[in-house]
C-alpha positions in Angstrom: 0.0 0.0 0.0 2.9 2.4 0.8 4.0 2.0 -2.8 0.7 1.8 -4.5 -0.9 4.9 -3.1 1.8 7.3 -4.3 1.6 5.7 -7.8 -2.1 6.2 -7.8 -1.7 9.8 -6.9 0.8 10.3 -9.7 -1.4 8.7 -12.2 -4.4 10.7 -11.0 -2.3 13.9 -11.4 -1.4 12.9 -15.0 -5.1 12.4 -15.8 -6.1 15.7 -14.2 -3.2 17.4 -15.9 -4.7 16.3 -19.2 -7.9 18.1 -18.2 -5.9 21.2 -17.1 -4.4 21.4 -20.6 -8.0 21.7 -21.9 -8.5 24.6 -19.5 -5.3 26.3 -20.4 -6.2 26.1 -24.1 -9.9 26.9 -24.0 -10.4 29.4 -21.1 -8.5 32.3 -22.8 -10.5 31.6 -26.0 -13.8 31.8 -24.1 -14.6 28.2 -25.1 -16.4 25.6 -23.0 -14.0 23.3 -21.1 -16.6 20.5 -21.4 -17.9 20.6 -24.9 -16.9 19.7 -27.6 -14.8 16.6 -26.9 -11.0 16.9 -27.2 -10.0 17.5 -30.8 -7.0 18.5 -32.8 -6.9 22.3 -33.1 -5.3 21.9 -36.6 -7.7 19.5 -38.4 -10.6 19.4 -36.0 -10.6 15.6 -35.8 -12.0 14.2 -32.5 -9.2 12.5 -30.6 -9.5 8.8 -29.8 -8.9 7.5 -26.3 -5.5 6.1 -27.4 -4.5 9.7 -28.4 -5.4 11.0 -24.9 -3.2 8.8 -22.7 -1.6 11.4 -20.4 2.1 12.0 -21.0 2.7 8.8 -23.0 0.5 9.6 -26.0 2.7 12.6 -26.8 5.8 10.3 -27.2 3.9 7.5 -28.9 2.6 10.0 -31.5 6.1 11.6 -31.7 4.7 15.0 -30.8 2.3 15.2 -33.8 -1.4 14.7 -34.5 -2.2 11.2 -35.7 -4.5 12.6 -38.4 -2.9 15.7 -39.9 0.6 15.8 -38.5 0.2 19.1 -36.7 2.8 19.4 -34.0 1.5 18.9 -30.5 2.5 21.8 -28.2 5.3 20.9 -25.7 3.0 22.3 -23.0 0.8 19.2 -23.0 3.2 16.7 -21.6 4.8 19.3 -19.3 1.5 20.3 -17.7 0.6 16.6 -17.2 4.0 15.8 -15.7 4.0 18.8 -13.4 0.6 18.0 -12.1 1.5 14.4 -11.5 4.6 15.4 -9.6 2.7 18.0 -7.5 0.0 15.4 -6.6 2.6 12.9 -5.4 4.6 15.5 -3.5 1.5 16.9 -1.8 0.5 13.4 -0.8 3.9 12.7 0.8 3.9 16.1 2.5 0.3 16.2 3.9 -1.0 12.6 4.0 -4.6 11.6 3.3 -7.0 14.3 4.7 -9.2 17.2 3.7 -6.2 19.6 3.9 -4.6 17.5 1.1 -7.6 18.0 -1.1 -7.5 21.8 -0.4 -3.9 22.0 -1.7 -4.4 19.7 -4.6 -7.1 22.0 -5.8 -4.8 25.0 -5.2 -2.1 23.3 -7.2 -4.5 22.7 -10.1 -5.6 26.3 -10.2 -2.0 27.5 -10.1 -0.9 25.2 -13.0 -3.7 26.6 -15.2 -3.0 30.2 -14.2 0.7 29.8 -14.8 0.5 28.5 -18.3 -2.3 30.8 -19.4 -0.2 33.8 -18.1 2.9 32.4 -19.9 1.1 32.3 -23.2 -1.4 35.1 -23.0 -0.1 37.5 -20.2 -3.5 37.3 -18.4 -5.0 35.7 -15.3 -8.6 35.3 -16.2 -11.2 36.6 -13.7 -13.2 33.3 -13.9 -10.2 31.4 -12.5 -9.7 33.9 -9.7 -13.4 33.7 -8.8 -13.3 29.9 -8.9 -10.3 30.0 -6.6 -12.2 32.4 -4.3 -15.1 30.1 -4.0 -13.0 27.0 -3.6 -10.9 28.7 -0.9 -14.0 29.7 1.1 -15.5 26.2 0.9 -12.3 24.4 1.7 -11.6 26.8 4.5 -14.9 26.1 6.1 -14.4 22.3 5.7 -10.8 22.1 7.0 -10.9 24.8 9.7 -7.1 24.9 9.1 -6.8 28.7 9.5 -8.2 31.2 11.8 -10.3 34.2 10.6 -7.5 36.7 11.5 -4.9 34.6 9.7 -7.1 34.5 6.6 -7.8 38.2 6.6 -4.2 39.2 7.1 -3.1 36.7 4.5 -5.5 38.2 2.0 -5.1 41.9 2.7 -1.4 42.3 3.2 -0.2 40.8 -0.1 -3.2 42.4 -1.9 -2.2 45.8 -0.5 1.5 45.3 -1.2 0.9 44.5 -4.9 -1.6 47.3 -5.3 0.9 49.8 -3.9 3.6 48.3 -6.2 1.2 48.7 -9.2 0.6 52.3 -8.4 4.2 53.1 -7.8 5.4 51.3 -10.9 2.6 52.8 -13.1 1.2 49.4 -14.2 4.2 47.3 -13.6 2.1 44.8 -11.8 -1.0 43.4 -13.5 -4.5 43.4 -12.0 -4.7 39.6 -12.2 -1.6 39.3 -10.1 -3.1 41.6 -7.5 -6.3 39.6 -7.3 -4.4 36.3 -7.1 -2.5 37.7 -4.2 -5.7 38.4 -2.3 -7.2 35.0 -3.0 -4.0 33.1 -2.1 -4.5 34.3 1.5 -7.6 32.1 1.7 -5.4 29.0 1.2 -2.2 30.0 3.0 -3.2 32.5 5.7 -0.7 34.7 7.5 2.3 34.7 7.4 2.6 32.0 4.8 1.0 34.3 2.1 3.7 37.0 2.6 6.4 34.3 2.5 5.0 33.1 -0.8 5.0 36.7 -2.2 8.6 37.3 -1.1 9.7 34.0 -2.6 7.9 34.9 -5.9 9.8 38.2 -6.2 13.1 36.3 -5.5 12.3 33.7 -8.2 11.1 36.2 -10.7 14.3 38.3 -10.2 16.6 35.4 -10.8 14.6 34.3 -13.8 14.7 37.8 -15.2 18.4 38.1 -14.8 18.9 34.7 -16.5 16.7 35.7 -19.4 18.5 39.0 -19.8 21.9 37.2 -19.8 20.7 34.8 -22.4 19.1 37.7 -24.4 15.8 35.9 -24.3 14.2 39.1 -23.0 15.0 42.8 -23.1 14.7 45.1 -20.1 11.4 46.6 -21.2 9.8 43.3 -22.3 6.8 42.2 -20.3 7.3 39.2 -18.0 4.3 37.3 -16.7 4.5 37.2 -12.9 1.9 34.5 -12.5 4.2 31.5 -12.9 6.7 32.9 -10.4 4.0 33.7 -8.0 2.6 30.1 -8.4 6.1 28.7 -7.7 6.4 30.9 -4.6 3.0 29.7 -3.4 3.8 26.0 -3.8 7.3 26.4 -2.1 5.5 28.1 0.8 3.0 25.2 1.0 5.9 22.7 1.3 8.6 24.7 3.2 7.1 28.1 4.1 7.1 27.5 7.8 10.6 26.1 7.8 11.9 29.0 5.8 10.3 31.5 8.1 11.7 29.8 11.2 15.2 29.7 9.7 14.9 33.4 8.8 13.6 34.4 12.3 16.4 32.3 14.0 19.0 34.0 11.7 17.6 37.4 12.5 17.7 36.7 16.2 14.0 36.7 16.9 
C-alpha cells in the first residue's frame, strides 16, 4: 500500500493534468471546457482514447497529430508531468486528509493560471473567482486557518501588490493583485507573505537569466503568475521552515 498509493496519486495527477491542458487552451479563448470533446486544433478531428493517454501519447505520437501531422505543443506533456509530480509531492507532505484536497485544488488552479499567463499574459477573472469560491469552501471544511490569519493573509499581499502597481505605473497586473488576495484564503498569515517574497526572488533570478541569455529585453513584459505560483507552492511545502530559519538567523 505504501508504494501503490503514491503511484495512484501520480497517475491521477497525470489524468487531471490532461484536463488542465484543456482549461489552459480553452479558457482564454472563451470556449467551454466540457464541450466539444477533445480534438486537434489543426484539423478538428476528434481524438480517440488512445490519443489522450496522459504523457505517454505525446511520445507515442512523436509530438504530432495522428490525423494531420500538426505538431502537439510541448505544454501538453509538461502540464501533465508537473501536475502528477505535485500530486505525489503533496500526498507525501500532507497525507490523506481534507487539507490535502485543499492544496491539490490550489495546485490545479496554479498550474492553469501559470500556463495561461505564460502564453497570454493574463490571469482570467473566472479562474480567480473559482479560486475564491474553492478557498472559502475548503476553509470552512478544513478549519485549518483562523479568521484573522485568513484576513491578514489576503489583505497584506493584496495591498502590497496594489501599492507596487501604483508606484510602478502598471508594472504589476490586476490579475496578479487579485491572485495575491485569493491566495490568502489558502495560505493564511504569514505564509502568504512568505509566498510573495519568494515569488519576487524567483522572478528576479529568472529575469536576470533571461537578460543574460538575451531571451528578454529590459522593457519586455514578463508574466508574474508562474513565479507567484512557484512561490506559493514552495510556501506550501517549506514556508514554515523557511520562516523559522529566517527568524532564527535574524535573532527573533
